[in-house]
N, C-alpha and C positions, 0 to 999 in steps of 0.2 A: 504494499500500500504506499509506503514511503516512497519508493521508487516512482510509482505511478504519479504521486501528487508533486514530486520534484521535477519530473519530465513535464508535466504539464505547466508548472510553473516558468520553466524555461522557455517553454514552445510558444505559449499563447498569453501576452499579457491581459487580454480582456478576461479570459478565463481564469487566470491565475487571481485577479481581483475577486472573482466569483468564488473561488476555493477559499481564499483568504477571509471573505465575509462569513461563508457558510461554517468555517472552522473557527470563528470568532477572534481570528488574529487581527483584523480591522473593523471599524465601525462601517455600515452600509452608508453609501453616498447619501448626500441630501437629495430629496425629491425634486424631480423637474415639474413645475406646476403646469397642469394642463387644464384650461379653462373651457375651452371649446371641444367638447367630446359629443360626436354625433351617436345617439344612441338609436339602435335599429329596432328594439323591443319596446314599444310603448308601456308595456306592463310593469316595467322595472319601477320599484318604489325609490324613494330618496336614499335610502340606506344602502339598496343595491347600486345605485348610481356612484355613490360614494365609494364603495368598493371597486368598482370598475376604474374610477378616476384614481383611487390609491394603487392598483396594480399598473396602471398606465404610467404613473408618474415615479414608481420605484424604479432604481436604475439596475440594481443587481438582481434581487430577489423580492418577491411579495408573497404573503401568505394569507389567505382569506379563508375563513372559516364560518360555516353557516350550519343550519339543522340539517341532519340527514334528509334527503328527499326533497327538500325545499329550496336549495341552493341553486339559483339560476344567474349566471352570467354570461 
């Protein structure tokens, strides 16, 4: 595993940042604010729209958790 991580750290700078964030080595980057998001599903409520914006604004990774069977994004 160490060899695989070290190899990916050397080969792909974008990927290495993700690995460092996932392993807790660095803090995630600040979000890019996205104001104008076209929503294709009119049935999304405000909370669901906020979750979509959160995912789109996150640079490296975003985690969205919702109730089983009801989460729609």
